[in-house]
ROSE-723175 format. One line per 8 residues: number of its first residue (from 0); their letters; for each residue x, y, z of C-alpha. Coordinates in Angstrom, 2 decimals. Example, Ala and Ser with C-alpha at 12.3 -4.5 7.8 and 13.67 -1.06 7.14 Angstrom:
2
0	as	12.30:-4.50:7.80; 13.67:-1.06:7.14;
This chain:
327
0	mdeqqren	38.08:-15.40:-37.06; 39.22:-15.54:-40.78; 37.31:-14.83:-43.94; 36.45:-18.72:-44.99; 35.08:-19.01:-41.32; 32.97:-15.93:-41.55; 31.38:-17.10:-45.10; 31.07:-20.64:-43.15;
8	qthvtlfi	28.44:-18.99:-40.55; 24.89:-18.68:-41.05; 23.60:-15.10:-41.93; 21.54:-12.91:-39.59; 17.97:-12.85:-40.75; 15.94:-11.64:-37.43; 17.23:-9.14:-35.04; 15.78:-9.32:-31.21;
16	llgfqnlk	15.06:-5.88:-29.82; 15.74:-6.16:-26.20; 14.28:-2.82:-25.06; 14.16:-1.85:-21.21; 14.25:-5.68:-20.11; 16.46:-4.75:-17.09; 13.17:-2.51:-15.98; 10.61:-5.41:-16.03;
24	hlwillfl	9.46:-4.41:-13.02; 8.38:-0.92:-14.29; 7.13:-1.73:-17.60; 3.21:-0.62:-17.26; 4.67:2.73:-16.11; 7.18:3.17:-19.11; 4.41:2.00:-21.56; 2.08:4.37:-20.11;
32	aflfiyif	4.52:7.29:-19.85; 5.91:6.49:-23.62; 2.43:6.16:-24.82; 1.89:9.68:-23.60; 4.40:11.30:-24.96; 3.80:9.65:-28.38; 0.14:10.90:-28.61; 1.06:14.48:-27.39;
40	tmagnlli	4.16:14.46:-29.48; 2.10:13.74:-32.43; -1.03:16.06:-31.60; 0.95:19.15:-30.89; 3.17:18.54:-34.39; 0.04:17.59:-36.40; -1.78:20.77:-34.85; 1.54:22.87:-36.12;
48	vvlvvtdq	1.31:21.41:-39.37; -2.40:22.03:-39.89; -2.25:25.59:-38.21; 0.91:26.98:-40.52; -1.16:25.27:-43.75; -4.29:26.45:-43.47; -3.89:29.67:-41.91; -2.55:32.75:-43.98;
56	hlhtpmyf	-1.20:34.62:-41.06; 1.27:31.92:-40.60; 2.46:31.98:-44.42; 6.37:33.54:-43.28; 9.60:32.10:-43.00; 9.83:31.28:-39.34; 6.36:29.22:-39.70; 7.36:27.81:-42.98;
64	flcnlscl	10.64:26.40:-41.00; 8.15:25.17:-38.10; 6.10:23.33:-40.37; 9.50:21.73:-41.95; 10.46:20.61:-38.32; 7.07:19.29:-37.27; 6.78:17.11:-40.34; 10.57:15.60:-39.34;
72	eicysstl	9.14:15.21:-35.59; 5.83:13.43:-36.73; 8.58:11.06:-39.02; 10.88:10.96:-36.14; 8.64:9.96:-33.57; 6.60:7.16:-35.96; 9.68:5.52:-36.74; 10.80:5.00:-33.25;
80	spillttl	7.72:5.14:-30.29; 5.67:2.38:-31.90; 8.45:-0.33:-31.84; 9.37:1.30:-28.33; 6.19:0.48:-27.24; 5.64:-2.74:-28.85; 8.97:-3.99:-27.23; 7.79:-2.71:-23.72;
88	lmdgkais	4.22:-5.02:-24.09; 5.88:-7.84:-25.42; 9.12:-7.99:-23.69; 11.47:-7.80:-26.80; 10.40:-7.30:-30.27; 11.67:-9.53:-33.37; 12.50:-7.60:-36.36; 13.59:-8.54:-39.57;
96	fshcflql	16.84:-7.62:-41.34; 15.23:-5.41:-43.68; 12.69:-3.85:-41.57; 15.81:-3.13:-39.11; 17.40:-1.23:-41.61; 14.61:0.62:-42.80; 14.33:1.82:-39.57; 17.88:2.93:-39.41;
104	flfgyclg	17.53:4.79:-42.46; 14.52:6.71:-41.38; 15.97:7.44:-38.27; 19.26:8.69:-39.61; 17.50:10.45:-42.16; 15.39:12.64:-40.01; 18.53:12.87:-37.31; 20.81:14.30:-39.82;
112	aecyllsv	17.83:16.77:-41.26; 16.80:17.64:-38.27; 20.42:18.82:-37.05; 20.81:21.15:-39.74; 16.70:22.56:-40.07; 17.36:23.57:-36.11; 20.35:25.47:-37.06; 18.46:27.19:-39.94;
120	msydryla	15.92:28.25:-38.03; 18.35:29.73:-35.24; 19.82:31.59:-38.24; 16.27:32.68:-39.37; 15.57:34.05:-36.11; 18.76:36.14:-35.75; 18.05:37.88:-39.31; 14.48:38.62:-37.79;
128	ickplhya	16.03:40.19:-34.72; 19.61:41.48:-35.41; 19.03:42.46:-39.33; 15.28:43.28:-39.59; 15.92:45.66:-42.52; 17.34:43.12:-44.48; 15.07:40.00:-43.30; 12.22:40.46:-45.78;
136	avmnirrc	14.81:40.21:-48.58; 17.08:37.55:-47.34; 14.56:35.45:-46.55; 12.06:35.19:-49.52; 10.24:32.26:-50.79; 13.05:30.71:-52.77; 15.69:31.34:-50.12; 13.18:29.26:-47.37;
144	iqlaavsw	12.50:26.57:-49.99; 16.44:26.01:-50.66; 17.48:26.35:-46.89; 14.78:23.56:-46.10; 15.88:21.59:-49.18; 19.45:21.49:-47.92; 18.53:20.32:-44.72; 16.35:17.39:-45.69;
152	tngfigis	19.24:16.39:-48.67; 21.81:16.74:-46.02; 20.10:14.33:-43.93; 19.56:11.60:-46.89; 23.45:12.08:-48.01; 24.44:11.38:-44.10; 22.57:8.17:-43.74; 23.03:6.84:-47.31;
160	iimttmlq	26.97:7.06:-46.40; 26.08:4.86:-43.19; 23.96:2.61:-44.96; 26.62:2.03:-47.72; 28.93:1.21:-45.07; 26.76:-0.94:-42.81; 25.47:-3.04:-45.49; 28.89:-4.21:-46.50;
168	lkycgpne	29.43:-5.77:-42.93; 28.96:-9.25:-42.19; 26.13:-10.51:-39.56; 26.79:-14.14:-38.30; 25.32:-13.48:-34.92; 24.36:-13.18:-32.02; 21.30:-11.00:-33.11; 20.18:-9.52:-30.05;
176	idhyfcds	20.17:-5.66:-29.72; 20.43:-4.27:-26.39; 18.44:-1.16:-27.41; 14.84:-0.19:-28.48; 15.55:0.56:-31.97; 17.89:-0.36:-34.50; 21.03:2.28:-34.37; 24.14:1.75:-35.95;
184	vplkelsc	25.96:1.58:-32.70; 24.51:-1.74:-31.06; 24.51:-2.96:-34.91; 27.90:-2.98:-35.83; 28.80:-4.74:-32.41; 26.99:-7.49:-33.77; 28.74:-7.91:-36.80; 31.41:-10.68:-37.37;
192	sdtdlveh	33.74:-8.56:-39.47; 35.70:-5.37:-39.43; 34.07:-2.31:-38.61; 37.05:0.11:-38.48; 35.52:1.96:-41.71; 31.90:2.31:-40.06; 33.36:3.79:-37.13; 35.88:6.11:-38.64;
200	vnlillfi	32.39:6.95:-40.91; 30.61:7.46:-38.03; 32.78:9.80:-36.45; 33.34:11.98:-39.29; 29.82:12.35:-39.67; 29.32:12.95:-36.37; 31.38:15.60:-36.35; 29.92:17.15:-39.66;
208	ytmppfli	26.07:16.73:-38.27; 26.35:18.44:-34.94; 29.70:20.58:-34.44; 28.71:23.47:-37.57; 24.91:23.41:-36.69; 25.52:23.45:-33.07; 28.09:26.59:-33.43; 25.77:28.12:-35.82;
216	tlasyiyi	22.81:27.74:-33.28; 24.99:29.11:-30.78; 26.67:32.12:-32.40; 23.17:33.03:-33.41; 21.75:32.91:-30.50; 24.98:34.72:-28.67; 23.63:37.97:-31.36; 19.91:37.60:-30.47;
224	irailrip	20.76:37.55:-26.83; 23.01:40.78:-27.33; 20.02:42.36:-29.38; 17.74:41.26:-26.31; 19.75:42.91:-23.68; 18.82:46.65:-26.00; 15.38:46.15:-25.24; 14.46:48.87:-22.90;
232	sttgrqka	11.41:47.00:-21.56; 11.81:44.47:-18.95; 9.05:42.35:-19.69; 9.85:42.49:-23.10; 13.51:40.90:-22.14; 12.39:38.23:-20.19; 9.84:37.13:-22.75; 12.72:36.62:-25.53;
240	fstcsshl	15.07:35.34:-22.70; 12.44:32.53:-21.40; 12.06:31.32:-25.17; 15.80:31.57:-26.18; 17.07:29.81:-23.03; 14.46:27.01:-23.11; 15.45:26.40:-27.08; 19.16:26.70:-26.45;
248	ivvsiyyg	18.77:24.10:-23.13; 16.91:21.54:-25.56; 19.57:21.98:-28.21; 22.36:21.60:-25.74; 20.51:18.37:-24.57; 20.06:17.22:-27.94; 23.59:17.66:-29.32; 24.97:16.50:-26.20;
256	slitvyll	23.33:13.21:-25.82; 23.88:12.57:-29.44; 27.71:13.17:-29.33; 27.81:10.93:-25.67; 25.88:7.95:-27.32; 28.15:7.88:-30.01; 31.69:8.45:-28.39; 30.53:6.07:-25.12;
264	ppsssmnk	31.41:2.42:-25.53; 28.65:0.93:-27.25; 28.11:-1.32:-23.82; 27.71:1.57:-21.84; 24.14:1.57:-19.64; 24.41:5.23:-20.54; 23.72:4.68:-24.23; 19.82:3.90:-24.06;
272	acsllyti	19.46:6.73:-21.51; 21.18:9.44:-23.52; 19.61:8.10:-26.68; 16.39:8.89:-24.86; 17.45:12.60:-24.66; 17.82:12.96:-28.57; 14.96:10.70:-29.65; 12.17:11.35:-27.44;
280	lpplvnpl	12.77:14.92:-25.82; 12.95:17.28:-28.79; 10.01:16.09:-30.62; 7.64:16.25:-27.21; 8.93:20.04:-26.37; 9.67:21.46:-29.37; 6.06:22.24:-30.12; 5.56:23.86:-27.01;
288	iyslrnkd	9.09:26.18:-27.21; 8.53:27.33:-30.86; 5.05:27.64:-31.48; 2.33:26.78:-28.54; 3.91:29.39:-26.61; 3.60:31.60:-29.44; 0.82:34.72:-29.75; 0.12:34.31:-33.15;
296	vkralrrv	-0.09:30.15:-33.16; -2.44:31.17:-30.31; -4.56:33.36:-32.52; -4.37:30.97:-35.21; -5.97:28.50:-32.91; -8.91:30.99:-31.84; -9.13:31.46:-35.66; -10.12:28.11:-36.07;
304	knkvaiyn	-12.12:27.52:-33.12; -14.43:30.36:-34.52; -14.39:28.84:-37.43; -15.63:25.91:-36.27; -18.28:26.98:-34.53; -19.54:29.22:-37.33; -19.65:26.13:-39.48; -21.19:24.12:-36.38;
312	ilqnmlid	-24.14:27.10:-36.50; -24.70:27.49:-40.03; -24.88:23.06:-39.93; -27.45:23.00:-37.66; -29.32:25.93:-39.25; -29.36:24.09:-42.47; -30.58:21.03:-40.84; -33.38:23.00:-39.28;
320	llnvknk	-34.77:24.36:-42.79; -34.67:20.93:-44.20; -36.35:19.62:-41.13; -39.25:22.58:-41.32; -39.40:21.75:-45.46; -39.96:18.24:-45.04; -43.06:18.95:-42.49;
């Protein structure tokens, strides 16, 4: 199709997200499952944010990064899950051109930031376990803020480059996206202009945003595991290995599925399944792996519970005193 013919075609102003139309017979089960996952994800991550902000005992580098991760997961899930649920309820979802690209921007922003934040967190654990004498000096408040800022900024830079190339494409139709959200892979397939530049940029950014963070995470945990093996207590080794192995499994699934989606042919039936692994799974299990199994978080929960109980007792006493005075 030549340039003049492209110009004569109508510009797409509306996209249709098809979601999981090939699984119509399971829509109720899928809707309930994804609704539960969304509620649990939001509750777990919001709980971590509230605890870290309000409890002085959790004002440490580890929990500072956990709070950042939870904020990312909240934004991540809120960008994707409501539209996913809508596509199941309505057997597809119409979304405007601007809203589609806004979702792509927010999704890509969170994705890029999370890739680097996960590596920062693994580096933090490496310093804490393998270099404990230097940990306090290296991971000071200024350094923590800088590392978190770099992660958030990297996410913005990456998606800004992708958005610049994607918005240069012409979308003349069709307008049906065989996915549950607006991702760059199915979107570029709907373009009626040359997508070579977009594909090259996507591959370069995929390498930059997955391989270095994954290698940093892997190297950090190799050193951590070596340090754990020196722990004399069998129970201590088992607990440490449990946390490390859980984290490595989730990180491996996250990066593996992310790379698979962007390397597979766009029409592959595996795309949506792999996308679920890096969009739904990490926000769900990260609170469990990083925090809710942690003794410090459990103690913080008990302190909050005790504060609430004391507050309720004082409130009831005040109400009783006011009632006595009124009598």
